[in-house]
C-alpha positions as CSV (number, residue, x, y, z in Angstrom):
1,M,-17.0,-14.0,-38.3
2,F,-14.0,-13.2,-36.1
3,E,-14.1,-9.5,-37.0
4,A,-17.5,-9.2,-35.4
5,L,-16.3,-11.0,-32.3
6,L,-13.2,-8.7,-32.0
7,Q,-15.3,-5.6,-32.3
8,Q,-17.7,-6.6,-29.6
9,T,-15.1,-7.1,-26.9
10,E,-14.0,-4.2,-24.7
11,A,-10.5,-3.2,-24.0
12,A,-9.0,-4.6,-20.9
13,A,-8.3,-2.3,-18.0
14,P,-4.8,-2.1,-16.4
15,A,-4.3,-4.2,-13.3
16,L,-2.9,-1.3,-11.3
17,E,-3.3,2.4,-11.5
18,P,-0.1,4.2,-12.6
19,S,0.5,5.8,-9.2
20,A,0.1,2.4,-7.5
21,A,2.5,0.8,-9.9
22,A,5.0,3.5,-9.3
23,A,4.7,3.1,-5.5
24,L,5.1,-0.6,-5.9
25,A,8.3,-0.1,-8.0
26,V,9.8,2.2,-5.4
27,G,9.0,-0.2,-2.6
28,L,10.4,-3.2,-4.3
29,A,13.5,-1.3,-5.3
30,A,14.0,-0.1,-1.7
31,F,13.5,-3.7,-0.5
32,G,16.1,-5.0,-3.0
33,A,18.6,-2.3,-2.2
34,G,18.3,-3.1,1.5
35,Y,18.7,-6.8,0.9
36,A,21.8,-6.2,-1.2
37,E,23.3,-3.8,1.4
38,R,22.9,-6.3,4.1
39,G,25.7,-8.5,2.7
40,I,27.8,-5.8,1.2
41,G,27.9,-3.8,4.4
42,A,29.0,-6.8,6.5
43,A,31.7,-7.6,4.0
44,A,32.9,-4.0,3.8
45,M,33.1,-3.6,7.5
46,G,35.2,-6.8,7.7
47,A,37.5,-5.6,5.0
48,I,37.9,-2.2,6.6
49,A,38.7,-3.8,10.0
50,E,41.6,-5.6,8.4
51,D,42.8,-2.8,6.1
52,N,41.9,0.8,6.6
53,S,42.8,1.7,3.0
54,L,39.7,-0.2,1.8
55,F,37.3,2.4,3.3
56,V,36.6,4.1,0.0
57,N,36.0,0.9,-1.9
58,G,33.7,-0.3,0.9
59,L,31.8,3.0,0.9
60,I,31.3,2.9,-2.8
61,L,30.1,-0.7,-2.8
62,T,27.8,0.0,0.1
63,V,26.2,3.0,-1.6
64,L,25.9,1.5,-5.0
65,P,22.6,-0.4,-4.4
66,E,20.9,2.8,-3.3
67,T,21.1,4.0,-7.0
68,L,18.3,1.5,-7.6
69,V,16.0,3.5,-5.3
70,I,17.1,6.8,-6.9
71,L,16.3,5.4,-10.4
72,A,12.9,4.1,-9.1
73,L,12.1,7.6,-7.8
74,V,12.9,9.0,-11.3
75,V,10.4,6.5,-12.7
76,V,7.8,7.9,-10.2
77,F,8.3,11.4,-11.4
78,L,8.1,10.3,-15.0
79,V,4.7,8.6,-14.6
């Protein structure tokens, strides 16, 4: 009884095309990185203003969220 019902239904289509999903992933990753850099950049500039030796630490912490966008771009090229 259930086997006949399962055979009659068609497979569901994906909600997004793969290229649209990849573009959405890159856009959301870029938005998230920008949101994270907002607070990190302000804190890093404050720390550097007080102590110049913290420049490298501030630079690394500021650039770190951008790796999310780079990894999202890798996903785009894999799709």
